[in-house]
N, C-alpha and C positions, 0 to 999 in steps of 0.2 A: 095263373100269370106267364105270359112270356116274356123274355128279355132277350132281343136279338144280338149277338154278339157282332162287334164292329172290328174289323181287320185294317191295317194299314198295312201297305204295301213296303212302308220303311222300317216297320217293326219286326218283318219275318224275315229271317237270314235267306239267302238265295241257296240255291242245291251246292253250288261251286263252294260257297264258304263253308256250308254245314259239312261238306265232305271231307273238308281239311281239318275240323275240329277233332279231338280226342279228349277223352277223359282218361287222367294217370292218378293212379293210387299211390300215396306215400303213408308209410309208417311215421309219426313223429319223432324227429331228430334230424341228423344229416341228410339232407336230400341229395346234395351233389352237383349243383349249378349255381351260376351266378347270373344277373341279369341288370339290366341297364334299359330305361324307358319300355319296361316289359319285354324286351328282347333279351331271349338266353343267349348270353355272350361267352361262357364257359361251360362244359359239362365233365366233371371230374371222373378219372378211371376208376372202374370197379363202384362207382355210387348206384344207389336207387336210380338216379335220372338215366344214367348210363344203360342200366339193365332194362329200363322201360322204352328204350330208343327215342329219349328226348335229344335233340340236335340243337347246335348253335343255329341261331335265326329264327327260332320259334317264338311264338309269342303268346304270353300269359294272358289271360282275359277273364279267369274266375278261379277264387283259391277258396274252397270249402264253400261252396255254393254262394259266395258273395262276389259280384262282379267287381273288378278292379280296373281303374281308368288311368292309374300311374302308379310311380314305384313306391311311393309313401302308403298308398292304399293296399298294394301288395304286401309289403312288409308288416303292416299292421294285421293283414287277414291271416297271413302266415304265421306272427307270432301269436294270434289266439290259437290258430288251428295246433299249433305245436303246443300249447299249454292246456287245452280243452279236449284233443281229441288222440285216440290211439292212432288211428288211420284217418287220414282226410283225402279229399281229391282237390286235383287242379285241373281246368280246361285250358288246354294249349291249342293254338293255331299253327298248322304247318304253313309258315308262309316262305320268307327268303331265308334258305340254308346259306349261313355263311362259309365260307371255306376256312380250313383250319390251317 
């Protein structure tokens, strides 16, 4: 039995968008940044986030393999990740870097 795969041009990320995506690993606990509308607003000095190069203006779009569409979903995914994992990942896009 052969099942063809169907691809939608809207589903696959373009190469420019893919180049701006990174996966960051955090240990459970204080990660060291705040966000609003999924955009990183502040990065605390000497934090996990700063050590990994996370900057203001980056956009969160996945927490521990869970896609997030708003702050509520991100907060929930972070809550679960902190309670169930020692190490978890976040996918963050490099978009508009805000000036400090």
